[in-house]
C-alpha positions in Angstrom: 0.0 0.1 0.0 1.4 3.3 -1.1 1.4 6.3 1.4 -1.2 8.9 0.9 0.2 12.3 0.4 -2.1 15.1 1.2 -0.8 18.0 -0.4 -1.6 21.6 0.6 -1.4 22.6 -3.2 -3.5 20.0 -4.8 -2.6 18.4 -8.3 -5.3 20.2 -10.0 -4.2 23.7 -8.7 -0.4 22.9 -9.1 -0.9 21.9 -12.8 -3.0 24.9 -13.5 -0.2 27.1 -12.2 2.3 25.3 -14.4 0.0 25.6 -17.3 -0.8 29.3 -17.0 2.6 30.7 -15.9 5.3 28.1 -16.9 6.9 26.4 -19.8 7.6 22.7 -19.6 10.7 22.2 -21.4 10.6 18.3 -20.9 6.9 18.1 -22.4 8.1 20.3 -25.4 11.2 18.2 -26.1 8.9 14.9 -26.2 6.8 16.9 -28.7 9.9 17.5 -30.9 9.9 21.4 -30.5 13.5 21.7 -30.0 16.5 21.5 -32.2 19.7 19.5 -31.1 21.7 21.2 -28.5 25.6 20.7 -29.1 28.6 21.9 -27.7 27.4 22.1 -24.3 28.1 18.6 -22.9 30.4 19.6 -20.1 28.2 22.5 -18.8 25.1 20.2 -18.7 27.2 17.5 -17.0 28.3 20.0 -14.4 24.8 21.1 -13.9 23.6 17.5 -13.4 26.5 16.9 -10.7 25.4 20.0 -8.8 21.4 18.8 -9.0 22.5 15.4 -7.6 24.0 17.0 -4.3 22.2 17.0 -1.0 23.1 20.8 -0.3 23.6 23.8 -2.5 21.9 21.9 -5.3 21.0 25.0 -7.2 22.7 26.0 -10.4 23.6 29.5 -12.0 24.5 29.7 -15.6 26.5 32.7 -16.2 27.3 33.9 -19.8 26.8 37.1 -22.0 23.7 37.4 -23.9 23.4 35.3 -26.9 25.8 32.4 -25.8 23.3 29.8 -24.9 22.1 29.8 -21.3 18.6 28.8 -22.1 19.8 26.4 -24.7 22.0 24.6 -21.8 18.8 24.3 -19.9 16.9 22.8 -23.0 19.9 20.5 -23.3 19.4 19.4 -19.7 15.7 18.5 -20.6 16.9 16.6 -23.7 19.1 14.5 -21.5 16.2 13.6 -19.2 13.9 12.8 -22.0 16.6 10.6 -23.6 17.2 8.9 -20.3 20.8 9.9 -20.1 20.7 10.9 -16.4 21.0 9.1 -13.0 17.9 7.7 -11.5 17.6 10.7 -9.2 16.6 12.7 -12.1 14.8 10.2 -14.1 11.6 11.4 -15.3 12.3 14.9 -14.0 10.5 18.0 -15.3 12.2 21.1 -16.2 9.8 24.0 -15.9 10.6 27.8 -16.8 8.8 30.1 -14.6 7.5 33.1 -16.8 7.7 35.8 -14.1 6.4 38.2 -16.7 3.3 36.1 -17.6 2.7 35.5 -13.9 2.9 39.4 -13.0 0.6 40.4 -15.9 -2.8 41.3 -14.7 -1.8 41.7 -11.0 -2.6 44.9 -9.3 -0.4 44.5 -6.2 2.5 42.6 -4.9 0.1 40.4 -2.7 -1.7 39.3 -5.8 1.5 38.3 -7.6 2.8 36.4 -4.5 -0.6 34.7 -4.5 0.5 33.1 -7.8 4.2 32.4 -7.0 4.1 31.1 -3.4 1.7 28.0 -4.2 4.1 27.2 -7.2 7.0 27.2 -4.8 5.1 25.3 -2.0 3.8 22.7 -4.5 7.2 21.8 -5.8 8.9 21.8 -2.4 6.2 19.5 -0.9 6.3 17.0 -3.9 10.0 17.0 -3.4 9.8 14.7 -0.6 7.5 12.3 -2.2 9.7 9.5 -3.7 6.9 8.6 -6.0 7.0 12.1 -7.6 9.3 13.1 -10.4 11.8 15.9 -9.6 10.8 19.2 -10.5 13.6 21.5 -11.6 12.5 25.4 -11.9 14.4 27.7 -14.2 14.3 31.3 -13.8 16.0 33.4 -16.7 17.4 36.7 -15.6 17.5 35.5 -12.1 19.1 38.8 -10.9 15.7 40.6 -11.3 14.1 38.8 -8.2 16.9 40.5 -5.9 15.7 43.5 -3.8 18.3 45.7 -5.0 17.3 45.3 -8.8 15.6 48.7 -9.2 12.9 48.7 -11.9 12.2 45.2 -11.7 8.6 44.1 -11.1 9.9 40.9 -9.1 12.3 42.7 -6.9 12.5 41.1 -3.4 11.1 37.6 -4.7 14.4 36.2 -3.6 13.4 36.7 0.1 10.2 34.6 -0.7 12.3 31.8 -2.1 15.0 31.7 0.5 13.3 29.5 3.1 12.7 26.8 0.5 16.2 27.0 -0.9 17.5 26.9 2.7 15.6 23.7 3.4 16.8 22.1 0.2 13.1 21.5 -1.1 13.8 23.3 -4.6 15.9 22.2 -7.4 16.6 25.6 -8.9 18.5 26.8 -12.2 19.2 30.5 -12.7 20.5 32.3 -15.7 22.0 35.7 -16.0 25.3 37.6 -17.3 28.3 37.7 -14.8 28.2 41.5 -14.6 24.5 41.4 -13.4 25.2 38.4 -11.0 27.9 40.5 -9.3 25.9 43.7 -9.2 22.7 42.1 -7.7 23.0 38.5 -6.5 26.7 38.5 -5.1 25.8 41.6 -2.9 23.5 39.2 -1.0 25.9 36.4 0.5 22.8 34.3 1.6 21.7 34.0 -2.0 25.1 33.8 -3.5 26.3 30.8 -1.4 23.1 28.9 -2.1 23.9 28.8 -6.0 26.7 27.0 -7.6 28.2 28.9 -10.7 28.7 27.2 -14.2 30.2 29.5 -16.6 29.4 29.2 -20.3 32.2 30.3 -22.6 31.6 32.1 -26.0 32.2 29.4 -28.6 34.9 30.0 -31.4 34.5 29.6 -34.9 34.8 25.8 -35.1 32.5 25.1 -32.2 30.0 27.6 -33.6 30.4 25.9 -37.1 29.5 22.5 -35.4 26.3 24.3 -33.6 25.2 25.5 -37.0 25.6 22.1 -38.7 23.4 20.6 -35.9 20.6 23.1 -36.4 20.8 22.9 -40.1 18.3 20.1 -40.6 15.7 22.1 -38.7 16.3 25.4 -40.7 16.3 23.6 -44.1 12.9 21.7 -43.1 11.4 25.0 -42.2 12.5 27.2 -45.3 12.7 24.1 -47.7 16.0 25.4 -49.1 19.4 23.8 -48.5 22.5 25.3 -47.2 26.2 24.0 -47.6 28.8 23.5 -45.1 31.0 26.1 -46.8 28.1 28.6 -46.6 27.5 27.9 -42.9 31.2 28.7 -42.3 31.0 31.8 -44.5 28.1 33.0 -42.2 30.2 32.4 -39.0 33.3 34.2 -40.3 31.1 37.2 -41.5 29.3 37.4 -38.2 32.3 37.0 -36.3 34.1 39.8 -38.2 31.3 42.5 -38.7 29.1 41.9 -35.7 31.4 42.5 -32.8 28.9 43.5 -30.2 27.0 40.2 -30.5 28.1 36.9 -29.4 28.1 33.6 -31.1 26.3 31.3 -31.6 23.1 33.6 -31.6 24.4 35.9 -34.4 25.1 33.2 -36.9 21.9 31.1 -36.1 19.8 34.4 -36.5 21.7 35.5 -39.8 21.6 32.0 -41.3 17.7 31.8 -40.5 17.2 35.4 -42.1 19.3 34.6 -45.0 17.4 31.5 -46.0 14.2 33.5 -45.4 15.4 36.2 -47.7 16.3 33.6 -50.4 12.9 32.2 -50.3 11.4 35.6 -51.0 13.7 36.3 -54.0 14.0 33.0 -55.6 11.5 30.3 -54.0 12.1 26.9 -52.4 13.7 23.6 -53.4 17.2 25.0 -54.1 20.3 25.8 -52.5 20.7 29.3 -50.9 23.1 31.7 -52.8 25.8 33.8 -51.5 24.0 37.2 -52.3 21.3 36.4 -49.8 23.9 35.8 -46.9 25.9 39.2 -48.0 22.5 41.0 -48.0 21.3 39.7 -44.6 24.9 40.7 -43.0 25.0 44.1 -44.8 21.4 44.7 -43.6 22.5 43.9 -39.9 25.8 46.1 -40.2 25.0 48.8 -42.6 27.9 47.5 -44.8 27.4 47.4 -48.8 26.4 43.9 -49.6 28.3 44.0 -53.0 31.6 44.8 -51.5 31.3 41.7 -49.1 32.5 39.0 -51.5 36.1 37.9 -50.9 37.6 35.1 -53.1 40.4 34.8 -50.8 38.1 34.2 -47.8 36.0 31.9 -50.1 39.2 29.6 -50.6 40.3 29.8 -47.0 36.8 28.6 -46.0 36.9 25.8 -48.5 40.1 24.5 -47.1 39.0 25.0 -43.4 35.8 23.1 -44.1 37.8 20.3 -45.9 40.0 19.9 -43.1 37.2 19.8 -40.4 35.2 17.4 -42.4 38.2 15.0 -42.8 38.5 15.4 -46.7 42.0 17.1 -46.4 44.7 16.4 -44.1 47.0 18.8 -42.6 50.7 18.3 -43.3 52.9 18.0 -40.2 55.4 20.2 -42.0 52.8 23.1 -42.1 52.4 22.9 -38.4 55.8 23.9 -37.1 56.2 23.0 -33.4 57.9 25.8 -31.7 58.0 26.7 -28.1 55.3 28.9 -26.7 56.1 32.6 -26.5 53.4 34.6 -24.8 54.8 37.7 -26.4 55.1 36.4 -30.0 51.8 37.8 -31.0 52.4 41.2 -29.6 55.7 42.1 -31.4 54.1 44.4 -34.0 51.9 46.3 -31.2 53.3 49.6 -30.4 51.9 49.5 -26.7 54.1 46.2 -26.4 57.1 47.8 -27.8 57.0 50.5 -25.3 56.3 47.9 -22.6 59.4 45.9 -23.7 61.4 49.1 -23.7 60.4 49.8 -20.0 61.2 46.3 -18.9 64.6 46.5 -20.7 65.3 49.9 -18.9 64.2 48.5 -15.7 66.5 45.6 -15.9 69.2 47.6 -16.9 68.5 49.7 -13.8 68.4 47.0 -11.5 71.5 45.4 -12.9 73.3 48.6 -12.4 72.0 48.8 -8.7 73.4 45.4 -8.1 76.8 46.2 -9.4 76.8 49.5 -7.4 76.0 47.7 -4.2 78.5 45.1 -5.0 81.3 47.7 -5.4 80.2 49.4 -2.1 80.3 46.3 -0.1 83.8 45.7 -1.5 84.8 49.2 -0.7 83.5 49.0 2.9 85.2 45.8 3.8 88.1 46.2 6.5 91.4 45.8 5.2 93.8 43.3 6.4 96.0 45.1 9.1 99.9 45.2 7.9 102.6 44.7 10.7 104.2 48.1 11.6 107.8 48.3 10.5 110.5 47.5 13.2 112.0 50.5 14.7 115.4 51.3 13.5 118.3 51.3 16.1 118.4 55.2 16.2 114.8 55.3 17.0 115.1 52.7 19.8 117.8 54.8 21.4 116.1 58.2 21.2 117.9 59.7 18.4 121.3 61.3 18.4 
């Protein structure tokens, strides 16, 4: 006979709160709503490791905008649905709390709390039932719940959550930028120590290209046009070079999506996207001239780079000279570095001169060995004539 659990927040009310104010990532993944998440295996594994712990089992993803904090949480949901997680997280639900939707239509803080508190309470009391799946709450822009976040409609919500976080009844994932974490969350030591930080680095060109390849089937299915490996790499290079204020992989994904849509508008479906569509969208975002964007040298370099990455071409060992690592090698032509090197040389020369001067001073101040006085002459010893 199974134990009967009498919840203060009944199942009907709890599921209604989730339906009205949350997004169930695991359910959407079962419906095939997400593309594959790649390149974040380490961060997702770190997240799982933290969630398995008994204490401090709350995660905070830290990364600049567009790097993929929400994508990492979707990746966790995909791991759960694929049953690639330990038994503790088997059949777990990853639920994003949409605070904007929850605050919509409320006239007072009390009315907002009347929606948020039952959700927290419902998750907390189900945590202790071994027959219930784990529920992992995800809060994007988590810094907005801090009392010191001026202008936020949810400021002070952290005080409501602290008792549940302290008791260990919640599995929580937050996401924000490192700067905003330091400005708001880190100023409250009680909240800071309840979260373990997982940093997401900005992917480089090769890693962004791998992400784009994983997302390509979904883009091609939607637009009904194809895009080659070389064109994906071209988009990565162009966005990396000309969209400096935005981060990968977001800017490459958006540009590829828009370029394919533009090609469909101009030329229709069931064909490969052309380079002009790519140049047009990059130019549209940056204000550059699309006609001046084509570079044959870059095209050849991309063809070679893709051939190497896809294993169609091997790199000769002779092309990769093994030289000792010199941290200043890449700075030789920088004027600032030349001045810095000159200052270092002058300082070294001055230090050498000081050492030499001190050495001479020590040698000059050493007591000289006493020489015996000359023996008195016979005339001196007799008192003189």
